[in-house]
VOTOR-291688 format. One line per field, with one value per residue (C-alpha): residue number from 1; residue in three letters; x, y, z. Coordinates in steps of 0.001 Angstrom, whole numbers. Each point is the difference from the previous one (the first is absolute). Example, Ala and Ser with C-alpha at 12.3 -4.5 7.8 and 13.67 -1.06 7.14 Angstrom:
i [1	2] .
aa [Ala	Ser] .
xx [12300	1370] .
yy [-4500	3440] .
zz [7800	-660] .
END
This chain:
i [1	2	3	4	5	6	7	8	9	10	11	12	13	14	15	16	17	18	19	20	21	22	23	24	25	26	27	28	29	30	31	32	33	34	35	36	37	38	39	40	41	42	43	44	45	46	47	48	49	50	51	52	53	54	55	56	57	58	59	60	61	62	63	64	65	66	67	68	69	70	71	72	73	74	75	76	77	78	79	80	81	82	83	84	85	86	87	88	89	90	91	92	93	94	95	96	97	98	99	100	101	102	103	104	105	106	107	108	109	110	111	112	113	114	115	116	117	118	119	120	121	122	123	124	125	126	127	128	129	130	131	132	133	134	135	136	137	138	139	140	141	142	143	144	145	146	147	148	149	150	151	152	153	154	155	156	157	158	159	160	161	162	163	164	165	166	167	168	169	170	171	172	173	174	175	176	177	178	179	180	181	182	183	184	185	186	187	188	189	190	191	192	193	194	195	196	197	198	199	200	201	202	203	204	205	206	207	208	209	210	211	212	213	214	215	216	217	218	219	220	221	222	223	224	225	226	227	228	229	230	231	232	233	234	235	236	237	238	239	240	241	242	243	244	245	246	247	248	249	250	251	252	253	254	255	256	257	258	259	260	261	262	263	264	265	266	267	268	269	270	271	272	273	274	275	276	277	278	279	280	281	282	283	284	285	286	287	288	289	290	291	292	293	294	295	296	297	298	299	300	301	302	303	304	305	306	307	308	309	310	311	312	313	314	315	316	317	318	319	320	321	322	323	324	325	326	327	328	329	330	331	332	333	334	335	336	337	338	339	340	341	342	343	344	345	346	347	348	349	350	351	352	353	354	355	356	357	358	359	360	361	362	363	364	365	366	367	368	369	370	371	372	373	374	375	376	377	378	379	380	381	382	383	384	385	386	387	388	389	390	391	392	393	394	395	396	397	398	399	400	401	402	403	404	405	406	407	408	409	410	411	412	413	414	415	416	417	418	419	420	421	422	423	424	425	426	427	428	429	430	431	432	433	434	435	436	437	438	439	440	441	442	443	444	445	446	447	448	449	450	451	452	453	454	455	456	457	458	459	460	461	462	463	464	465	466	467	468	469	470	471	472	473	474	475	476	477	478	479	480	481	482	483	484	485	486	487	488	489	490	491	492	493	494	495	496	497	498	499	500	501	502	503	504	505	506	507	508	509	510	511	512	513	514	515	516	517	518	519	520	521	522	523	524	525	526	527	528	529	530	531	532	533	534	535	536	537	538	539	540	541	542	543	544	545	546	547	548	549	550	551	552	553	554	555	556	557	558	559	560	561	562	563	564	565	566	567	568	569	570	571	572	573	574	575	576	577	578	579	580	581	582	583	584	585	586	587	588	589	590	591	592	593	594	595	596	597	598	599	600	601	602	603	604	605	606	607	608	609	610	611	612	613	614	615	616	617	618	619	620	621	622	623	624	625	626	627	628	629	630	631	632	633	634	635	636	637	638	639	640	641	642	643	644	645	646	647	648	649] .
aa [Unk	Unk	Unk	Unk	Unk	Unk	Unk	Unk	Unk	Unk	Unk	Unk	Unk	Unk	Unk	Unk	Unk	Unk	Unk	Unk	Unk	Unk	Unk	Unk	Unk	Unk	Unk	Unk	Unk	Unk	Unk	Unk	Unk	Unk	Unk	Unk	Unk	Unk	Unk	Unk	Unk	Unk	Unk	Unk	Unk	Unk	Unk	Unk	Unk	Unk	Unk	Unk	Unk	Unk	Unk	Unk	Unk	Unk	Unk	Unk	Unk	Unk	Unk	Unk	Unk	Unk	Unk	Unk	Unk	Unk	Unk	Unk	Unk	Unk	Unk	Unk	Unk	Unk	Unk	Unk	Unk	Unk	Unk	Unk	Unk	Unk	Unk	Unk	Unk	Unk	Unk	Unk	Unk	Unk	Unk	Unk	Unk	Unk	Unk	Unk	Unk	Unk	Unk	Unk	Unk	Unk	Unk	Unk	Unk	Unk	Unk	Unk	Unk	Unk	Unk	Unk	Unk	Unk	Unk	Unk	Unk	Unk	Unk	Unk	Unk	Unk	Unk	Unk	Unk	Unk	Unk	Unk	Unk	Unk	Unk	Unk	Unk	Unk	Unk	Unk	Unk	Unk	Unk	Unk	Unk	Unk	Unk	Unk	Unk	Unk	Unk	Unk	Unk	Unk	Unk	Unk	Unk	Unk	Unk	Unk	Unk	Unk	Unk	Unk	Unk	Unk	Unk	Unk	Unk	Unk	Unk	Unk	Unk	Unk	Unk	Unk	Unk	Unk	Unk	Unk	Unk	Unk	Unk	Unk	Unk	Unk	Unk	Unk	Unk	Unk	Unk	Unk	Unk	Unk	Unk	Unk	Unk	Unk	Unk	Unk	Unk	Unk	Unk	Unk	Unk	Unk	Unk	Unk	Unk	Unk	Unk	Unk	Unk	Unk	Unk	Unk	Unk	Unk	Unk	Unk	Unk	Unk	Unk	Unk	Unk	Unk	Unk	Unk	Unk	Unk	Unk	Unk	Unk	Unk	Unk	Unk	Unk	Unk	Unk	Unk	Unk	Unk	Unk	Unk	Unk	Unk	Unk	Unk	Unk	Unk	Unk	Unk	Unk	Unk	Unk	Unk	Unk	Unk	Unk	Unk	Unk	Unk	Unk	Unk	Unk	Unk	Unk	Unk	Unk	Unk	Unk	Unk	Unk	Unk	Unk	Unk	Unk	Unk	Unk	Unk	Unk	Unk	Unk	Unk	Unk	Unk	Unk	Unk	Unk	Unk	Unk	Unk	Unk	Unk	Unk	Unk	Unk	Unk	Unk	Unk	Unk	Unk	Unk	Unk	Unk	Unk	Unk	Unk	Unk	Unk	Unk	Unk	Unk	Unk	Unk	Unk	Unk	Unk	Unk	Unk	Unk	Unk	Unk	Unk	Unk	Unk	Unk	Unk	Unk	Unk	Unk	Unk	Unk	Unk	Unk	Unk	Unk	Unk	Unk	Unk	Unk	Unk	Unk	Unk	Unk	Unk	Unk	Unk	Unk	Unk	Unk	Unk	Unk	Unk	Unk	Unk	Unk	Unk	Unk	Unk	Unk	Unk	Unk	Unk	Unk	Unk	Unk	Unk	Unk	Unk	Unk	Unk	Unk	Unk	Unk	Unk	Unk	Unk	Unk	Unk	Unk	Unk	Unk	Unk	Unk	Unk	Unk	Unk	Unk	Unk	Unk	Unk	Unk	Unk	Unk	Unk	Unk	Unk	Unk	Unk	Unk	Unk	Unk	Unk	Unk	Unk	Unk	Unk	Unk	Unk	Unk	Unk	Unk	Unk	Unk	Unk	Unk	Unk	Unk	Unk	Unk	Unk	Unk	Unk	Unk	Unk	Unk	Unk	Unk	Unk	Unk	Unk	Unk	Unk	Unk	Unk	Unk	Unk	Unk	Unk	Unk	Unk	Unk	Unk	Unk	Unk	Unk	Unk	Unk	Unk	Unk	Unk	Unk	Unk	Unk	Unk	Unk	Unk	Unk	Unk	Unk	Unk	Unk	Unk	Unk	Unk	Unk	Unk	Unk	Unk	Unk	Unk	Unk	Unk	Unk	Unk	Unk	Unk	Unk	Unk	Unk	Unk	Unk	Unk	Unk	Unk	Unk	Unk	Unk	Unk	Unk	Unk	Unk	Unk	Unk	Unk	Unk	Unk	Unk	Unk	Unk	Unk	Unk	Unk	Unk	Unk	Unk	Unk	Unk	Unk	Unk	Unk	Unk	Unk	Unk	Unk	Unk	Unk	Unk	Unk	Unk	Unk	Unk	Unk	Unk	Unk	Unk	Unk	Unk	Unk	Unk	Unk	Unk	Unk	Unk	Unk	Unk	Unk	Unk	Unk	Unk	Unk	Unk	Unk	Unk	Unk	Unk	Unk	Unk	Unk	Unk	Unk	Unk	Unk	Unk	Unk	Unk	Unk	Unk	Unk	Unk	Unk	Unk	Unk	Unk	Unk	Unk	Unk	Unk	Unk	Unk	Unk	Unk	Unk	Unk	Unk	Unk	Unk	Unk	Unk	Unk	Unk	Unk	Unk	Unk	Unk	Unk	Unk	Unk	Unk	Unk	Unk	Unk	Unk	Unk	Unk	Unk	Unk	Unk	Unk	Unk	Unk	Unk	Unk	Unk	Unk	Unk	Unk	Unk	Unk	Unk	Unk	Unk	Unk	Unk	Unk	Unk	Unk	Unk	Unk	Unk	Unk	Unk	Unk	Unk	Unk	Unk	Unk	Unk	Unk	Unk	Unk	Unk	Unk	Unk	Unk	Unk	Unk	Unk	Unk	Unk	Unk	Unk	Unk	Unk	Unk	Unk	Unk	Unk] .
xx [-39941	1549	2456	2961	2776	3305	2053	3611	3578	1029	350	-150	-3214	-1530	767	-1429	-3201	-553	468	-2453	-2664	-342	-3836	-133	815	3286	1606	3267	1490	3439	-851	-2948	-194	-57	-2645	-2186	319	-1014	-3035	-1169	-83	-1291	-2707	2080	-1697	3060	3358	2792	2807	3147	3544	2623	-2691	818	-2177	-3090	-2716	-2522	601	-115	-3325	-1527	898	-1480	-3320	-197	528	-1904	-2070	-929	3637	1302	3568	2076	3249	2932	2515	-1203	-691	-1217	-2005	866	-1693	-3358	-211	-351	-3113	1940	3543	2195	3254	3207	530	-3556	-757	-2047	-2767	-68	-189	-2830	-1952	591	-1110	-3076	-959	566	-2020	-2933	65	61	-2744	-2244	831	-832	-3363	-1017	943	-2057	-2856	55	142	-3023	-2005	998	-2632	468	1446	-713	2477	2590	256	-1187	-1675	1955	1847	68	3453	1507	239	3541	1489	-1572	1363	3475	-324	-992	2967	2344	-1751	462	3707	193	-935	2477	2805	231	1117	1711	-2245	1565	-356	-3638	-883	1607	-1804	-3302	370	831	-3145	-2089	1674	-1085	-3567	-1092	2640	608	2284	1566	-41	1494	-45	450	1230	80	3401	1505	-1365	-2556	-1120	99	-934	2783	351	1569	-252	-1637	-548	275	522	2663	2883	-1044	-3431	1472	2583	-2022	-3625	-666	-3547	-839	-1803	-2165	-1432	-912	-261	1588	-2502	-2900	887	524	-3302	-2133	1557	-864	1584	278	-947	1000	-3345	-1793	2149	-1721	3103	2167	3050	-360	-497	2900	2384	-1345	724	3463	649	-1299	-2655	-3847	-501	1269	-514	608	1816	-1702	910	-1731	-1441	3412	1126	3032	729	-1623	-333	-332	-844	134	-2161	-541	1792	-3361	-2999	-544	-741	-280	-3362	-1585	1216	3526	39	-1421	2543	2807	-1375	-186	3473	1324	-1521	1841	3226	-512	-117	3052	1896	-1073	1224	3292	415	-704	2432	2740	-660	268	3215	1499	-839	1480	3133	107	-389	2743	2365	-589	632	3060	1519	-923	2793	-1896	-735	-3663	-1457	-3783	-2064	-3552	-2843	1733	3101	2057	2588	-1579	2541	3796	1657	3588	1058	-1386	2039	3167	-524	-984	2130	-2862	-1217	-3552	-479	812	-2267	-3013	-3109	1734	-1245	953	2260	2519	710	2663	-1511	-1692	-1174	-2471	-1320	-612	-1834	-2207	-798	-1064	-2106	-1638	-757	-279	2306	2838	3402	1608	3483	2575	3376	724	3037	-178	1995	788	3442	-840	-1919	-1646	-3170	-2599	-3243	-3747	-3041	-3524	-3017	-1686	-3747	-2868	-3281	-1382	2921	1508	3766	733	3750	2772	3020	3449	2156	3616	3164	3691	1335	3092	2562	-1525	177	3611	784	-1641	1902	3238	-1064	-897	3433	1699	-1989	696	3819	-128	-1931	2486	2915	-1780	-773	3510	1395	-2372	807	3800	-715	-2272	2320	3327	-5	-1122	2526	2732	-740	-294	3284	1771	-1064	935	3542	251	-1638	3329	1809	-2720	-2107	878	-1320	-3522	-1082	1220	-1956	-3223	462	682	-2983	-2367	1356	228	-3424	-1488	1855	-933	-3665	222	1451	-2884	-2649	1693	-294	-3432	-1297	1630	-1589	-3339	176	231	-2171	-2055	1517	-1969	-3180	-1108	-3534	-1397	-2913	1410	-1154	1446	851	2483	1797	188	1247	2791	1122	158	1807	2542	562	462	2349	2438	2765	1789	-2552	1019	1028	-3435	-2305	-3267	-3257	-2529	-3713	-2529	-3751	-2282	-3426	-743	-1523	2017	341	543	1542	1478	3476	3589	1203	3741	-807	-2391	2567	2607	-2491	-904	3538	1165	-2803	999	3689	-848	-2024	2809	2629	-2015	-334	2318	3078	-1141	-3319	-1905	-3400	-2073	-3383	-1740	-3788	-2196	-3764	-2799	-1840	-2852	175	-2948	1988	2493	-2010	1721	3607	2743	1911	3574	1008	3659	541	2366	-296	3667	606	-177	598	36	-3112	1791	1760	-3168	-1686	2534	530	-1379	2083	3262	1579	-224	706	3048	1847	-621	1126	-910	-1679	-2496	-818	-1676	-3591	177	1087	-2737	-2620	964	-54	-3333	-1503	1367	-1979	-3237	161	464	2492	-474	1851	-1389	1548	-2076	883	1357	541	1331	-1413	-273	-3358	13	-3403	-394	-3137	-1270	433	-3265	-1026] .
yy [82721	976	-1906	2224	-646	1712	448	1302	-919	1856	-2445	2775	1364	-3400	-837	3326	-590	-3534	905	2937	-2051	-2774	182	-912	-3007	1196	-1443	987	309	1392	846	994	-3357	-1848	2367	-623	-3726	224	2171	-2673	-2532	1964	2683	3077	3017	2496	99	2080	523	2002	-94	-679	-1021	962	2631	-1202	483	801	-3263	-2003	1719	-762	-3658	-199	1518	-2514	-2869	1360	3053	589	-70	3383	1109	2164	1303	863	2660	967	3511	1757	-1554	-3441	511	652	-3653	-1198	134	1464	1193	-156	2008	-1943	1315	-792	-391	-2628	2599	592	-3619	-660	2867	-1188	-3618	1365	1852	-3067	-2111	2406	-144	-3692	-353	2364	-2007	-3297	1444	1150	-3464	-1729	2390	-805	-3717	174	1760	-2498	-2696	-3231	-2891	-3595	-1750	-1998	-2590	-3329	-2580	-1642	-3159	-2902	-965	-2969	-2720	-1438	3486	1424	-2848	631	3732	-731	-2310	2732	2421	-2270	-181	3698	-707	-2702	2614	634	3398	655	3096	551	-3767	-25	3061	-1530	-3324	1820	2017	-3151	-1613	2986	-61	-3589	784	3140	438	3731	1972	1840	-414	1911	-291	3283	46	2979	1543	3199	2634	1301	-3321	-303	-3204	-902	-2957	-3022	-2575	8	-1750	1929	3638	2243	846	3733	-782	-2345	2529	3196	-726	872	-68	2080	-1968	3079	651	-1394	-3777	-1128	2080	-1233	-3604	532	1817	-2296	-3309	-1540	-361	2976	-588	2659	236	365	2817	3277	1982	980	277	-3586	-1220	1958	-1692	-3427	737	1193	-3473	-1302	-1893	-252	-1649	808	-2575	1029	-2476	674	-1467	1148	2937	1150	443	-2227	73	767	-2507	1762	-2144	1005	-909	-3822	-1564	-1092	2223	3611	-336	-2248	-1547	34	-3357	712	3241	-1757	-2750	2448	1864	-3188	-1173	3640	-133	-3180	1363	3145	-2020	-1810	3353	1337	-2991	-16	3796	-672	-2851	2042	2928	-2387	-1535	3444	1012	-3256	636	3589	-1255	-2664	2620	2260	-2980	-940	3396	685	457	-1986	-3726	-1094	-3380	-821	-3040	-1061	-1671	-3294	1041	-358	2663	1917	2740	563	2960	239	1927	-2617	-2564	1921	611	-3569	-1601	-2138	-682	1034	-2941	-2497	1526	1265	-2084	-1527	-95	3128	-2227	332	3495	659	74	2108	1535	-2714	176	3778	-415	-2797	2187	2966	-2376	-1699	3075	2680	2359	1906	-19	3433	434	-1438	-1773	-3616	-2201	-3195	-3164	-75	1596	2300	2355	3090	881	2844	-1851	982	-1995	806	-2067	179	-91	-899	1812	-1736	1185	-3574	-265	-1356	-93	1669	2325	-19	3036	94	1834	-1329	1974	-2243	2377	3009	-2072	-889	3582	1096	-2548	1313	3522	-765	-1722	3069	2267	-2288	89	3803	318	-2289	2058	3194	-1555	-1262	3390	1700	-2507	652	3805	-309	-2292	1519	2933	-2070	-2710	2626	1513	-3399	-1063	3256	-478	-3663	964	2631	-1913	-1845	3334	2103	-2495	1588	3285	307	2771	-2261	-2953	2064	1559	-3457	-1568	2723	74	-3842	-477	2592	-1448	-3482	1059	1502	-3259	-1966	2280	-316	-3852	82	2179	-2256	-2975	1809	526	-3769	-1533	1076	-2802	-2057	1637	-352	1373	1229	2265	3225	3664	2026	2800	-2338	-595	3777	661	-2661	1641	3464	-1314	-1771	3197	2157	-2547	321	2222	255	1815	1641	3608	1235	79	-2079	1105	-2837	689	-2618	475	-2827	-969	-897	-3358	-2988	-907	-3659	-1698	-3420	421	-852	2834	-348	397	2995	1834	-317	1313	2958	918	-217	2456	2453	-83	522	3137	1165	-539	2104	2848	3129	-463	2579	-1644	-3270	-265	-3222	-648	-3232	-271	-3068	-9	-2406	290	-1824	-935	-1332	-2810	-975	693	1419	1022	1583	2773	973	3288	635	3465	2952	3660	326	-2772	508	-2550	842	-1092	-2346	-1643	-337	-1628	-3030	161	-3639	-1322	-1494	-539	3955	1128	-2233	2206	2943	-1524	-2944	2446	829	-3641	443	525	-2774	-2351	1446	-758	-3552	-389	1661	-2018	-3181	586	799	3828	2656	2744	3117	3328	3388	3405	3097	3561	110	-3615	-3276	-3016	-3793	-1570	-3574	-1709	-3110	-2094	-203	-3225	-2049	-1295] .
zz [-39291	-3306	-2329	-648	-2533	642	-3209	793	-372	3126	2854	2713	-1534	-278	3660	1290	-1998	1082	3601	-369	-1800	2598	28	-3690	-2215	-1569	-3161	-1372	-3571	-939	-3585	-2200	-1778	3274	1379	-3092	424	3649	-1195	-2311	2895	2967	381	922	1407	166	-1620	1625	-2706	481	1435	-2757	-2691	-3665	-1769	-1782	2672	-2661	-1786	3300	1055	-3390	382	3550	-1122	-2791	2390	3113	-805	3760	1298	1053	-478	2467	-1462	2370	-809	-3521	-1157	-3136	-2776	1064	3466	-1900	-1094	3749	2080	2944	532	3067	310	242	3603	1064	3765	1727	364	-3783	-787	2410	-1466	-3530	942	1729	-3101	-2130	2365	-38	-3901	-56	2414	-2086	-3107	1577	1414	-3469	-1391	2613	-614	-3777	742	2233	-2661	-2767	-857	1835	-1710	732	2135	-1670	2758	-1130	2131	2739	-1280	2321	1318	-1726	2836	-903	-686	3187	2042	-1396	832	3567	453	-1229	2327	3038	-819	510	3681	242	-660	3767	1108	-3346	-1108	-3532	-825	1217	-2086	-3079	336	641	-3247	-1841	1285	-993	-3490	-383	1341	-2155	-2607	217	-2160	2972	3825	2951	3730	1918	3717	2349	686	1418	2275	-877	-1484	-3726	-2025	-2307	-2374	1786	-2842	-3325	-3326	-3296	1382	-1558	2453	-211	1662	2516	1256	-351	1173	3565	1084	3148	2710	773	-3357	-3440	-642	3385	2000	-2198	567	3704	524	-2446	887	-3338	-3404	-2325	-3640	-2373	-1771	3304	1610	266	1214	-2974	2353	1182	-3540	-1197	2630	-995	-3622	928	1091	-3334	1815	-212	3458	3475	2810	3609	2225	3398	3362	3173	-1793	-1206	-3511	-41	-3675	-3488	-2912	-3367	-3022	-3681	-2839	-455	-2848	-1418	576	1036	3681	3028	1037	3325	1115	-1099	2018	3096	-261	-217	2903	2128	-923	680	3432	944	-1338	1928	3302	-1027	-777	3326	1849	-1846	722	3683	78	-1719	2424	2959	-1484	-590	3571	1345	-2017	1319	3539	-501	-1350	2995	2331	-1983	439	3730	2415	2632	-89	-538	695	-277	914	-761	1983	-708	1956	-3096	-1287	-2779	-697	707	-1545	-1160	3005	2381	-1960	460	3829	853	-2673	-1135	-3567	-674	-2362	2878	2702	-2148	609	2957	3565	2069	2043	-2863	1352	2676	3549	1134	-3343	-732	3656	-500	-3240	1334	3019	-2155	-2310	3018	2138	-2670	1972	-1565	1681	234	-1242	2358	155	324	-386	-1901	873	-3763	-135	2861	-2323	1432	-1631	322	-655	-262	-917	-1029	-1190	-3420	629	-2320	-395	3070	2069	537	-824	-3463	640	1830	-1134	1656	-723	1251	-394	847	2778	711	-1546	1970	3062	-603	-861	3224	1878	-1284	586	3566	482	-1405	2301	2976	-817	-327	3204	1731	-1319	1270	3297	623	-930	2377	2761	-424	56	3133	1971	-980	2524	3064	-807	-406	3376	1724	-1575	1134	3594	-38	-1020	2712	2845	861	469	1658	1876	3439	-1182	1341	-2453	-2809	1197	377	-3406	-1551	1540	-1214	-3651	-262	1396	-2460	-3025	953	352	-3519	-1369	1627	-1477	-3407	13	1534	-2831	-2521	1590	29	-3724	-596	2903	2927	2043	2512	1233	3606	237	3220	1203	1250	467	-2752	2419	1729	-3360	-577	3439	-516	-3181	1519	3081	-2248	-2029	3115	1602	-2848	1339	-3266	-2139	-3247	53	-797	3087	-124	1627	269	972	678	-54	1026	1086	3542	-769	-936	-3573	-212	-3035	-805	-1455	487	2246	-867	-3720	497	2165	-2709	-2673	2165	803	-3642	-931	2857	-899	-3724	846	2246	-2687	-2503	2394	245	2271	2525	697	-447	1420	-460	1437	639	545	553	-633	-747	-3399	-1527	-3671	-2163	-1486	2660	3146	3175	-530	2071	-1883	994	-1583	-44	-1426	-40	-805	-454	-2417	-3670	-2925	-3801	-1713	-2405	2872	2086	-2916	328	3693	309	-2824	1472	-3402	-608	3641	600	-2394	2384	3220	2195	2425	-2870	-236	3373	-1244	-2439	2886	2248	-2630	-242	3850	380	-2761	1467	3203	-1976	-241	-2688	-505	-2076	-432	-603	-241	526	-14	3428	1037	-1267	1824	-223	949	1500	154	2152	595	3432	1849	298	3404] .
END
């Protein structure tokens, strides 16, 4: 690490250089007199001068050499004879690469100079040490210092106050001219002055000791105090002198360098004795533990505040309980939903919560089982909540507490109810309109014949035609109302054990006996097995279901032909066991794919015609007797598949 002094009046250039020199201790001056004043106080390695500075570089460099002969000067944006006064020159439009190259050259030169100085010092004759014999501590004064020192630990978790009181105690103990405490900060970590006594502001703000080299690395590796006269590494000694100190004490906790205490020359004497150094080291170790604990406390407090802010801004309500069954946490959203005050229920028994929220938390805490998200309705104002719970486990796996997360679904439920009411109203409107359309023609024909029956009753042909038309139209009306009733309810079921062949035969016979078939001819083919297929169903309901499917296929066939086939067979399924399958299909019927997709949706199909509602009614009837109904359209055939379980003996 080098100490660099930036001398410029250009704010933009100053900011650029400071950001580019982050690995060094950087000091700033806006004029030459201010720079020379800083140079008299601090051991500066390199001076960067330029950017709006007045002429007179030669005079400035001469003054620098007079104060600090080893300091190098880099001039920015100067040319001609003036540039010759500087050690190195950078153009005004220098790039980051040019700056790094120049600094690398300066660093190599400084290292060479320091190595030569260190070599000369090692060859010089030894001088007797200047340290005097250890002086015993004065009992009363030492007791007073210890009381001051214990006050630092009574500062609680106020780190700045504890550091200030510690320096006051050290000042009373050893009476140094200067003191400083450096704490790590930033990423990568650098040790910076946190509090001090007697240092100039330039040193306080400019000195940054890298954690990976120099004095900080030596203290972390050696784990013992560093006295200036005992340091073999000139770089470490130089950083200690930069802080105007002769002794550096590591503050270690659990093998980690927590802080650095630097102490200047004593007010009386030239150095510190062994006992004084050991005492400072012991006191520093205790303070290191306190600093570490305070930092841990502050970090936990920040994490708790961060968690509380998250909980406060969550859209879901959150409530937690501990092992003592008392409420530990209730966030703002939970207060709003339940209309409870967190101050009133905190630390209260979980019975303070509306039922069944407390029961859910207790069950999760007792059993350790989480409850998946589901909806419940509270007796409290009829609230609908979507809730889930989960346990908080300790290292041994036992629950330490339980958490309840819930969201208010009341407004969504109300909106869904309103939407359902609107849909039901729309469906009722469409059904009424469809009923009016379906029964209008039959009622018109019946009304016409009723009006003419008085005049033409004696006409046999009229009576025969009247009977045929009225019977057909009345049957249509009956089918309309049967289908409408089937959409709402299956009616009363009368189960009996029958052969499915007999039900199919009844359907075929009923269709063939209808003498008023539509204009299109219907060809009905039946394929069956010879063995009986016994099922337990309501035969009347099943006959209606089969007939609705047959008429639906006939309705969706061309006018000139309508062929429907019915086949009955037994099938064994892995999950359902023995089943009877009734396949009702047609090679002439065809339905558009989009319409087939919603053939079992009465809300959609009622808009087409009441005849198209037949499959939806058939599905309800088949499912009511324990069967299943599906539809499939292949390349050449559209068929419905009815599956019924075989009757058990």
